[in-house]
ZAMARGU-4260 file (C-alpha; in steps of 0.2 Angstrom, whole numbers, plus 5000, padded with zeros to 4 digits):
<rodrens>
0) 5181/5084/5170 | 5192/5070/5170 | 5196/5055/5156 | 5183/5042/5163 | 5170/5054/5160
5) 5173/5057/5145 | 5177/5039/5140 | 5159/5034/5146 | 5151/5048/5138 | 5159/5042/5122
10) 5154/5024/5127 | 5136/5030/5130 | 5135/5040/5113 | 5144/5026/5103 | 5129/5014/5110
15) 5113/5027/5107 | 5120/5028/5089 | 5123/5007/5088 | 5105/5005/5096 | 5097/5018/5083
20) 5105/5010/5068 | 5100/4993/5073 | 5082/4997/5075 | 5083/5007/5059 | 5090/4992/5050
25) 5077/4982/5058 | 5063/4992/5052 | 5070/4993/5037 | 5070/4972/5036 | 5052/4973/5042
30) 5047/4984/5028 | 5054/4973/5016 | 5047/4957/5023 | 5030/4964/5021 | 5034/4971/5006
35) 5041/4953/4998 | 5025/4945/5006 | 5013/4955/4998 | 5023/4954/4981 | 5020/4933/4982
40) 5002/4937/4987 | 5000/4946/4971 | 5008/4933/4960 | 4998/4918/4966 | 4982/4931/4964
45) 4987/4933/4945 | 4992/4916/4941 | 4973/4913/4945 | 4968/4927/4931 | 4961/4921/4912
50) 4976/4919/4903 | 4970/4930/4890 | 4972/4945/4905 | 4989/4943/4908 | 4992/4950/4891
55) 4982/4964/4890 | 4967/4955/4880 | 4949/4952/4884 | 4942/4933/4880 | 4940/4929/4862
60) 4920/4927/4867 | 4918/4944/4874 | 4913/4935/4890 | 4914/4939/4909 | 4923/4931/4922
65) 4914/4920/4934 | 4918/4907/4948 | 4937/4904/4950 | 4944/4920/4937 | 4930/4930/4946
70) 4937/4925/4962 | 4952/4930/4957 | 4949/4948/4952 | 4940/4950/4969 | 4955/4944/4981
75) 4966/4956/4968 | 4954/4970/4973 | 4955/4966/4992 | 4974/4965/4988 | 4976/4981/4981
80) 4966/4989/4996 | 4977/4981/5008 | 4993/4988/5000 | 4985/5005/5002 | 4980/5001/5019
85) 4998/4996/5021 | 5006/5012/5014 | 4996/5023/5026 | 5003/5013/5041 | 5019/5016/5033
90) 5022/4996/5032 | 5029/5000/5013 | 5042/5011/5006 | 5040/5026/4993 | 5049/5018/4979
95) 5038/5001/4981 | 5023/5011/4984 | 5028/5021/4968 | 5028/5004/4958 | 5012/4998/4965
100) 5004/5014/4963 | 5009/5015/4945 | 5003/4996/4943 | 4987/4996/4953 | 4979/5010/4942
105) 4983/5002/4924 | 4974/4984/4932 | 4959/4994/4937 | 4958/5003/4918 | 4959/4985/4911
110) 4948/4969/4909 | 4944/4960/4919 | 4948/4968/4934 | 4938/4985/4927 | 4923/4975/4924
115) 4922/4970/4941 | 4930/4989/4949 | 4917/4998/4940 | 4901/4996/4950 | 4915/4994/4966
120) 4920/5013/4962 | 4903/5018/4958 | 4895/5014/4976 | 4884/5001/4968 | 4893/4986/4977
125) 4904/4984/4992 | 4899/5005/4996 | 4907/5005/5014 | 4924/4995/5008 | 4938/5000/4996
130) 4939/5018/5000 | 4956/5020/4998 | 4956/5012/4983 | 4944/5024/4976 | 4955/5039/4981
135) 4969/5031/4971 | 4959/5029/4956 | 4952/5047/4958 | 4969/5054/4961 | 4983/5047/4952
140) 4996/5056/4963 | 4988/5049/4979 | 4998/5044/4992 | 4989/5035/5010 | 5005/5039/5019
145) 5002/5057/5014 | 4989/5057/5018 | 4989/5051/5036 | 5005/5063/5041 | 4992/5078/5032
150) 4980/5073/5044 | 4991/5071/5059 | 4999/5088/5054 | 4983/5096/5053 | 4977/5087/5071
155) 4992/5093/5078 | 4994/5112/5072 | 4972/5113/5077 | 4975/5106/5094 | 4979/5122/5102
160) 4967/5132/5092 | 4947/5133/5098 | 4932/5124/5089 | 4921/5134/5081
</rodrens>
């Protein structure tokens, strides 16, 4: 093998390394862009919450949310389910997921979200929706990304075995 071969081989290795690196950087940028968009949505929804809820208090008169406030709470629950779906698909980093997971769990137990969440969690309302959010509420360590990876691993391990 002559020098030309090694130069060409080295150039190929460098090109492949650069391609791999650039695709990895692009994937991280894509994840960051999605996370930023969902954080912006979170703040837009939170701006519509009752002001007392922003400091962890209930309304002074004990009234439930209605109208636009109730819509904001429901949009928050939908946002949470969307975030769980994004995590399941790998579009949310582990670092961001840890923060979101803790925040979601806190909100599910605080007024006004808790009031709207209880009948949904118990299946009295929207029984075929919010399945990932129900899983998170039941398991504090829930990670939808790990769940889908576990399913894929089990499927590949079981693919060579006969079915009963």
